[in-house]
C-alpha positions as CSV (number, residue, x, y, z in Angstrom):
1,M,-1.7,-24.5,-1.0
2,P,-3.4,-22.3,-3.7
3,L,-1.2,-19.8,-5.4
4,R,-1.9,-16.6,-3.8
5,R,-0.9,-13.4,-6.6
6,S,0.0,-10.2,-5.4
7,T,-2.7,-7.6,-6.0
8,V,-2.7,-4.0,-5.8
9,R,-5.1,-4.2,-2.4
10,G,-3.1,-7.4,-1.0
11,R,0.2,-4.8,-1.1
12,E,-1.8,-2.1,0.7
13,F,-2.9,-4.3,3.1
14,G,0.1,-5.6,3.6
15,D,1.9,-2.2,3.8
16,A,-0.8,-1.2,6.4
17,I,-0.2,-4.8,8.6
18,R,4.1,-4.1,8.4
19,A,3.2,-0.1,9.7
20,L,1.2,-1.5,12.6
21,L,3.7,-3.9,13.9
22,R,6.5,-1.5,13.5
23,A,4.3,1.1,15.3
24,A,4.1,-1.6,18.0
25,D,7.6,-2.5,18.1
26,L,7.3,-5.9,17.2
27,T,9.0,-8.5,14.8
28,N,6.3,-11.2,12.4
29,R,8.1,-13.9,14.8
30,A,7.0,-12.0,18.0
31,A,3.4,-11.3,16.5
32,A,3.1,-15.2,15.6
33,E,4.3,-16.0,19.4
34,L,1.9,-13.8,21.4
35,L,-0.9,-15.3,18.8
36,G,0.2,-19.1,18.6
37,W,0.8,-18.6,15.2
38,Q,3.6,-19.7,12.3
39,E,5.4,-16.9,11.6
40,A,5.0,-18.4,8.5
41,K,1.1,-17.0,9.1
42,V,2.4,-13.3,9.9
43,S,4.4,-13.4,6.6
44,E,1.9,-14.0,3.9
45,L,-0.2,-11.3,5.8
46,V,2.2,-8.7,5.6
47,N,3.4,-9.5,2.1
48,G,-0.7,-8.9,1.5
49,K,-1.7,-12.6,1.0
50,E,-4.7,-13.8,2.4
51,G,-4.7,-17.0,4.6
52,V,-6.8,-15.9,7.7
53,T,-10.5,-15.7,8.9
54,D,-11.8,-12.7,10.0
55,V,-11.6,-13.7,13.7
56,E,-7.6,-14.2,13.8
57,L,-7.3,-10.5,11.6
58,A,-9.2,-9.2,14.7
59,K,-7.1,-10.5,17.2
60,L,-3.6,-9.4,14.9
61,L,-5.0,-5.9,14.9
62,G,-5.9,-6.0,18.6
63,L,-3.4,-7.2,19.2
64,L,-2.1,-3.8,17.5
65,R,-3.7,-1.9,19.0
66,T,-5.1,-0.6,15.8
67,P,-7.5,2.9,16.1
68,P,-11.5,1.9,14.8
69,D,-11.4,3.2,11.5
70,E,-8.3,1.6,10.8
71,F,-9.4,-1.7,11.9
72,D,-12.4,-1.5,9.9
73,H,-10.4,-0.4,6.7
74,L,-8.4,-2.8,6.8
75,M,-11.1,-5.6,7.5
76,A,-13.0,-4.3,4.3
77,L,-9.3,-4.7,2.3
78,H,-8.9,-8.0,3.6
79,H,-12.1,-9.1,2.1
80,D,-10.9,-8.2,-1.5
81,T,-7.2,-8.6,-1.3
82,N,-7.5,-11.0,-4.3
83,V,-9.1,-8.4,-6.2
84,R,-7.2,-8.0,-9.5
85,D,-7.5,-4.6,-10.8
86,W,-5.6,-1.3,-10.3
87,L,-8.3,1.2,-9.7
88,Q,-9.4,1.7,-6.0
89,P,-12.7,2.9,-5.1
90,T,-12.9,5.7,-2.8
91,K,-16.0,5.9,-0.4
92,S,-18.2,7.3,-3.2
93,G,-18.0,3.9,-4.6
94,M,-16.1,5.6,-7.8
95,T,-12.7,4.6,-8.5
96,D,-10.0,7.6,-8.0
97,R,-9.8,7.9,-11.9
98,R,-13.6,7.9,-12.7
99,A,-13.9,10.5,-9.9
100,H,-11.4,12.7,-11.8
101,C,-12.6,12.0,-15.1
102,A,-16.3,13.4,-13.9
103,S,-15.5,16.2,-12.0
104,T,-12.9,17.4,-15.3
105,K,-16.0,17.4,-17.3
106,R,-18.3,19.1,-14.7
107,S,-15.4,21.8,-14.8
108,R,-14.6,21.8,-18.3
109,P,-16.4,25.4,-20.0
110,A,-18.8,25.4,-22.5
111,S,-17.2,25.3,-25.9
112,P,-18.5,28.3,-28.4
113,A,-20.8,28.2,-30.6
114,G,-20.6,26.3,-33.8
115,R,-18.3,23.8,-32.9
């Protein structure tokens, strides 16, 4: 089995799965049993690791009655859990930091003449 490293996106994904399990009042073991999985598969998801197909993830999200917007977000995030960067892109495609820098640059007053 390949070594899977922890990433920011993976942790965000895992935290969301954990919250959905909690909201559904299910343990990792209970969810795994309902889906016919090994408990380790759910545990890896909760720990932000890959290891399931889109269909398997959709089954889990369906079991957890995930709202459509959250479903779409988690499916997209699942594809990027192995990306090793700490800057998260926003809906515009820019990272939060880059968007902040761009907005700060636009709002900065013009420098006085001669400087």
